[in-house]
C-alpha positions in Angstrom: 1.8 -5.1 10.7 2.5 -4.1 7.3 2.6 -6.7 4.1 3.2 -1.4 3.3 4.3 -2.5 4.0 6.2 -5.9 2.6 8.8 -8.1 2.8 6.8 -8.0 5.1 4.8 -9.7 2.8 7.0 -12.5 3.4 7.7 -12.5 7.1 6.6 -15.2 9.3 7.2 -16.3 12.8 7.6 -19.9 13.8 4.1 -20.9 14.9 4.8 -24.6 15.3 4.6 -24.5 19.0 1.0 -23.3 18.8 -0.2 -26.3 16.9 -1.7 -27.9 20.1 -3.6 -24.8 20.9 -5.0 -24.7 17.4 -6.1 -28.3 17.4 -8.0 -27.9 20.8 -9.7 -24.7 19.9 -13.4 -24.8 19.2 -15.5 -22.4 17.1 -13.0 -22.4 14.2 -14.6 -19.4 12.4 -15.0 -17.2 15.5 -12.1 -15.0 14.7 -13.7 -13.6 11.6 -17.2 -13.3 13.1 -15.8 -11.2 16.0 -15.0 -8.3 13.6 -18.3 -6.7 13.5 -20.0 -3.3 14.2 -18.5 0.1 14.1 -14.8 0.8 13.8 -12.8 3.0 16.2 -12.3 6.6 15.0 -14.7 6.1 12.2 -18.4 6.3 11.5 -18.6 3.2 9.4 -19.3 -0.4 10.3 -17.6 -3.6 9.1 -20.6 -5.0 7.5 -21.1 -2.0 5.2 -17.5 -2.1 4.0 -17.6 -5.8 3.3 -20.9 -5.6 1.3 -19.7 -2.5 -0.7 -16.3 -4.0 -1.4 -17.2 -7.6 -2.2 -20.3 -7.0 -4.2 -19.6 -3.7 -5.9 -16.0 -2.6 -6.0 -13.7 -5.6 -5.9 -14.7 -7.2 -9.3 -14.2 -3.8 -11.1 -10.8 -3.2 -9.4 -9.6 -6.6 -10.4 -10.6 -6.1 -14.1 -8.8 -2.7 -14.1 -5.5 -4.0 -12.6 -5.3 -6.7 -15.4 -5.0 -4.0 -18.0 -1.7 -3.1 -19.5 -1.6 0.4 -17.9 -1.8 -1.0 -14.4 0.1 -4.2 -14.7 3.5 -2.8 -15.5 5.4 -1.1 -12.6 8.9 0.3 -12.9 11.1 -0.4 -9.9 14.7 -0.4 -8.8 15.3 -3.5 -6.8 19.0 -2.9 -6.6 19.2 0.0 -4.3 21.2 -0.6 -1.3 19.7 -0.5 2.2 20.3 3.0 3.6 20.2 1.9 7.3 22.5 -1.0 7.7 25.2 -2.8 5.6 24.4 -6.5 6.5 21.6 -6.7 4.1 21.5 -10.3 2.9 19.4 -11.4 0.0 17.0 -14.4 -0.1 18.2 -17.2 -2.3 14.8 -19.0 -2.5 13.4 -19.4 -6.1 10.1 -17.8 -5.1 11.8 -14.6 -3.9 13.1 -13.9 -7.5 11.5 -11.2 -9.5 11.6 -11.6 -13.4 11.7 -8.2 -15.0 10.2 -7.5 -18.4 12.1 -7.6 -21.7 12.0 -4.1 -23.3 9.6 -5.3 -26.1 7.2 -6.8 -23.6 6.1 -3.5 -22.3 3.6 -1.5 -24.4 5.3 1.2 -26.4 3.1 4.1 -24.9 4.3 3.1 -21.4 7.9 2.4 -22.3 8.4 5.6 -24.2 7.6 7.8 -21.3 6.4 6.8 -17.9 5.1 10.2 -17.0 3.0 10.5 -20.2 -0.8 10.6 -19.9 -1.6 11.4 -23.4 0.2 11.4 -26.8 -0.2 15.1 -26.9 1.3 15.5 -23.5 4.8 14.6 -24.5 5.8 18.1 -23.9 4.5 17.8 -20.4 6.8 14.8 -19.9 9.7 16.9 -20.8 8.7 19.5 -18.2 8.6 16.7 -15.6 12.2 15.8 -16.3 13.1 19.4 -15.9 11.3 19.2 -12.6 13.6 16.5 -11.6 16.7 18.2 -12.8 15.6 21.3 -10.8 15.4 19.2 -7.7 18.9 17.9 -8.2 20.6 21.2 -9.5 18.6 23.7 -7.7 17.6 25.7 -10.8 15.1 25.6 -13.6 16.2 25.3 -17.3 16.2 28.9 -18.7 15.1 27.6 -22.1 11.6 26.8 -20.7 8.8 29.4 -21.0 7.9 31.5 -18.0 4.6 29.6 -17.6 6.4 26.2 -17.7 9.1 27.4 -15.3 6.4 28.4 -12.8 4.6 25.1 -13.1 7.8 23.3 -12.6 8.6 25.3 -9.5 5.1 24.8 -8.1 5.4 21.0 -8.7 8.8 21.0 -6.8 7.5 23.0 -3.9 4.2 20.9 -3.5 6.0 17.5 -4.0 8.7 18.3 -1.5 6.2 19.4 1.1 3.5 16.8 0.5 5.1 13.6 -0.8 4.9 10.9 1.9 7.3 8.4 0.5 10.7 8.0 -1.3 10.3 7.0 -4.9 12.7 5.4 -7.3 14.5 7.3 -10.0 12.7 5.9 -13.0 15.6 7.1 -15.3 18.2 5.1 -13.4 19.8 2.2 -15.4 18.9 -0.1 -12.5 15.1 0.7 -12.9 13.2 -2.1 -14.7 9.6 -2.7 -15.6 8.0 -5.7 -13.8 4.7 -7.4 -14.9 2.8 -7.6 -11.6 0.5 -10.3 -12.9 3.5 -12.6 -13.5 5.1 -11.7 -10.1 2.2 -12.0 -7.7 2.3 -11.2 -4.0 2.3 -14.5 -2.2 4.2 -16.6 0.4 7.9 -17.0 -0.7 9.4 -18.8 2.4 11.3 -15.6 3.4 11.4 -15.5 7.1 13.8 -15.4 10.1 15.8 -12.7 11.8 16.4 -10.7 8.6 12.6 -10.4 8.1 11.9 -9.6 11.7 14.6 -6.9 11.5 12.5 -5.0 8.9 9.4 -5.1 10.8 10.9 -4.2 14.1 12.5 -1.2 12.5 9.2 -0.1 11.2 7.4 -0.6 14.4 9.9 0.3 17.0 11.4 3.4 15.2 8.6 4.8 13.2 5.2 4.2 14.9 5.4 6.8 17.6 6.0 4.1 20.3 5.1 5.5 23.8 7.9 5.5 26.3 5.6 3.4 28.7 5.6 0.5 26.2 8.7 -1.6 26.8 7.7 -4.8 25.3 8.3 -5.4 21.5 6.0 -3.1 19.6 5.6 -5.6 16.6 2.4 -7.5 17.6 3.5 -10.6 15.9 7.0 -10.7 17.5 7.6 -13.9 19.4 8.1 -13.7 23.2 5.2 -11.4 24.1 3.9 -13.3 27.0 0.4 -13.6 28.6 1.2 -11.0 31.2 1.2 -8.4 28.5 -2.5 -8.4 28.3 -4.2 -6.8 25.4 -1.6 -5.2 23.3 -3.9 -2.5 21.8 -5.0 -1.0 25.1 -2.2 1.6 24.9 -3.6 3.0 21.6 -6.3 5.0 23.5 -3.6 7.1 25.2 -2.3 8.4 21.8 -3.6 11.3 20.0 -5.8 10.6 16.9 -3.0 11.3 14.4 -0.5 8.9 16.0 -3.2 6.3 16.6 -4.2 6.6 13.0 -0.6 6.2 11.9 -0.2 2.9 13.8 -3.5 1.6 12.7 -2.6 2.3 9.0 0.7 0.4 9.3 -1.0 -2.4 11.2 -3.7 -2.6 8.5 -1.0 -2.9 5.8 0.7 -5.6 7.8 -2.6 -7.4 8.2 -3.4 -7.3 4.5 0.0 -8.7 3.7 -0.4 -11.6 6.1 -3.9 -12.3 4.6 -2.4 -12.4 1.0 0.4 -14.8 2.2 -2.2 -17.1 4.0 -4.4 -17.0 0.9 -1.7 -17.7 -1.5 0.5 -20.2 0.4 2.6 -23.0 -1.1 0.6 -26.0 -0.2 2.4 -28.6 -2.4 5.8 -28.5 -3.9 6.9 -31.6 -5.8 8.9 -32.2 -9.0 5.7 -32.4 -11.0 3.3 -30.0 -9.2 3.3 -26.7 -7.3 0.0 -25.9 -5.7 -0.9 -22.5 -4.0 -4.0 -21.9 -2.0 -5.6 -21.0 1.3 -3.8 -22.1 4.4 -6.3 -22.0 7.2 -3.8 -22.8 10.0 -1.6 -19.8 9.0 -4.6 -17.6 9.0 -5.8 -18.7 12.4 -2.4 -18.3 13.9 -2.4 -14.6 12.9 -6.1 -13.6 13.5 -7.8 -16.2 15.7 -8.9 -14.4 18.9 -7.9 -17.2 21.3 -4.5 -18.0 19.8 -3.6 -14.2 19.6 -4.9 -13.4 23.1 -7.6 -11.2 21.6 -5.4 -9.3 19.3 -6.3 -10.9 16.0 -9.7 -9.3 15.6 -8.1 -5.8 16.3 -5.6 -6.5 13.5 -8.5 -7.1 11.1 -10.2 -4.0 12.3 -7.1 -2.0 11.4 -7.4 -3.5 7.9 -10.8 -2.0 7.5 -9.5 1.3 8.9 -6.8 1.4 6.1 -9.5 0.4 3.5 -11.6 3.4 4.5 -8.5 5.7 4.3 -7.5 4.6 0.8 -11.1 4.6 -0.4 -11.5 8.2 0.6 -8.4 9.1 -1.3 -9.8 7.5 -4.5 -13.1 9.5 -4.1 -11.1 12.8 -3.6 -8.8 12.3 -6.6 -11.7 11.9 -9.2 -11.3 15.5 -10.6 -7.7 14.7 -11.6 -8.7 11.8 -13.8 -11.9 13.4 -15.1 -10.0 15.9 -17.1 -10.5 15.5 -20.8 -6.8 15.6 -21.4 -6.1 12.7 -19.1 -5.8 9.2 -20.7 -4.4 5.9 -19.5 -1.9 6.1 -22.3 -0.5 2.8 -23.5 -0.6 3.5 -27.3 -3.7 1.4 -27.8 -6.5 3.9 -28.2 -9.4 1.5 -27.8 -8.0 0.0 -24.7 -7.0 3.5 -23.3 -10.6 4.7 -23.7 -12.2 1.5 -22.4 -10.1 1.5 -19.1 -10.3 5.2 -18.5 -14.0 4.7 -18.5 -13.7 1.8 -16.0 -11.3 3.8 -13.8 -13.9 6.7 -13.7 -16.7 4.1 -12.8 -14.5 2.9 -9.9 -13.7 6.4 -8.6 -17.4 7.5 -8.9 -18.4 4.2 -7.1 -15.8 5.1 -4.3 -17.3 8.6 -4.1 -20.7 7.1 -3.5 -19.7 5.2 -0.5 -22.0 6.4 2.4 -19.7 6.6 5.3 -16.2 7.9 4.3 -13.2 8.3 6.5 -13.0 12.0 7.7 -9.5 13.2 7.0 -10.4 16.6 8.2 -10.3 15.3 11.9 -6.6 14.8 11.4 -4.2 17.8 12.1 -7.1 19.9 13.1 -5.7 21.5 16.2 -3.7 24.7 16.7 -2.2 25.6 13.3 1.5 25.5 14.3 1.2 22.3 16.4 -0.9 20.6 13.8 1.6 21.5 11.1 4.4 20.1 13.1 2.6 16.9 13.8 1.7 16.6 10.1 5.3 16.9 9.1 6.4 14.4 11.7 3.7 12.1 10.4 5.0 12.5 6.8 8.6 12.0 7.7 7.9 8.8 9.6 6.1 7.3 6.7 8.7 8.5 4.4 11.3 6.7 6.5 9.2 3.5 6.3 9.3 3.7 2.5 13.1 3.8 2.6 13.1 0.7 4.8 11.7 -1.2 1.8 15.1 -1.1 0.2 16.4 -3.3 3.1 14.0 -6.2 2.4 16.1 -9.3 1.5 13.3 -11.0 -0.6 13.2 -9.2 -4.0 9.4 -10.2 -4.6 8.6 -8.9 -1.1 10.7 -5.8 -1.8 8.8 -5.2 -5.0 5.3 -5.4 -3.4 6.5 -3.5 -0.3 7.7 -0.5 -2.4 4.6 -0.5 -4.6 2.2 -0.6 -1.7 4.2 1.9 0.2 4.2 4.3 -2.7 0.5 3.6 -3.2 -0.3 4.5 0.4 2.0 7.5 0.3 0.1 8.7 -2.8 -3.2 8.2 -0.9 -2.0 10.3 1.9 -0.8 13.1 -0.4 -4.2 13.1 -2.0 -6.0 13.2 1.3 -4.2 16.4 2.3 -4.2 18.2 -1.2 -7.9 18.9 -1.4 -7.6 22.5 -2.3 -5.1 21.7 -5.0 -7.2 19.0 -6.5 -10.3 21.1 -6.5 -8.5 23.9 -8.4 -7.5 21.7 -11.2 -8.3 22.9 -14.7 -10.4 20.8 -17.0 -7.5 20.3 -19.4 -3.8 20.5 -19.4 -1.3 19.9 -16.5 -2.0 21.3 -13.1 0.5 23.7 -11.7 -0.5 22.7 -8.2 -1.3 19.0 -8.0 0.7 16.5 -9.8 1.0 12.7 -9.7 3.0 10.5 -12.1 2.0 7.3 -13.8 4.0 5.4 -11.2 2.0 7.0 -8.5 -1.3 6.1 -10.3 -0.2 2.5 -10.8 0.8 2.2 -7.2 -2.3 3.9 -5.8 -4.7 1.5 -7.7 -2.6 -1.6 -7.1 -2.2 -0.8 -3.4 -5.9 -0.3 -3.0 -6.4 -3.6 -5.1 -4.4 -5.5 -2.4 -6.6 -4.1 0.4 -9.7 -4.7 -1.5 -8.5 -8.4 -2.1 -7.8 -8.8 1.6 -11.4 -7.8 2.5 -12.7 -10.3 -0.1 -10.4 -13.1 1.1 -11.7 -12.6 4.6 -15.1 -13.9 3.4 -13.4 -16.9 1.7 -11.6 -17.7 4.9 -14.9 -17.4 6.8 -16.5 -19.9 4.5 -13.5 -22.3 4.6 -13.5 -22.2 8.5 -17.2 -22.9 8.6 -16.7 -26.0 6.5 -14.1 -27.4 8.9 -15.8 -26.5 12.1 
């Protein structure tokens, strides 16, 4: 289900044939109210998550994401699809992404995307040497012994613990995009090309059991009544593979909520109006229309929320260091938004019922290590599929949310490295770039928005009941 996962963001089946079922259904808001109680594989309930997110976290996250540091994301939308050659591009006007002019990006961000502080310019050069080392297999001999060791540690850690493919920020095709001016919303991108992306994600990367012969994509047309409850097979998977599917499903669910909440309702020569499309929402999540699957899709969204929230709570020591700043070149703004970021991370840490990542990969050491590596490579493959998305706006948000989730996974399984961080200066063990930081917070912001929008849809459905 991803929308990480994202063109996904823009993929819609033809639901026209279900209009009759929708019109005859009673209890319009039932689909939302069915999602209650405790979540599978977690010790937290839906109501606690909703209350915590909507009343405490969501407003602060939205304010943070409107700041200069988090609104500019550098992305290469011109990379070719690595899996098939017939990658057509969407020609719809809403699929277009407008990159920033160089002078529109704050100088502190534009000068060096890895830079955390003005004084850390030398660290940025070390990062570039890290990249060179990966490509050339050697570390520049002009660096000090301490710096060479830091570079080698970064290389080893990143190669072993990165969960996604990231763009080369120094590529001439990489451009800054203002996320506030290119919002995630329905673009009209759909059809076989869009289905091809999702099917590749689900069929080839979500640990599909051999016993499941029907389409793995739960929104794929053609799954008949005889299939029964699609999610019943999940109980037969190990916790790690079950969690992987629920993470992807939660991402897909989140994207579909965004598209339903920012749907093009009116398009005339004098007005374009975006808003909540109740019919689209019900088609994806109403229990009766989806044969009971809609509520499970929503439960997977809450599962993903807990996973990313846990990552935010664990990465707090990285941002608490005195040397770290959200460097844009504007000292007053940098100070203000670092303070807000720390408020958000401390709030995340205060959540009473966190996801327990220690339950994953907790078996026999060799077997657990192999499963973790398989988990990492599957997700990394999904991040590469993002370059096959034909809608550029969908591709943008797919790549960002994939990188954000990949960063969250890296954080979850880097506890020892994070806890050993020095109070100042660069870590020789745990390292994330500005791009990772922007993706991490924006990806969580999308999930947080989805939880918030569920309440909006509930209220709207109650008014039309």
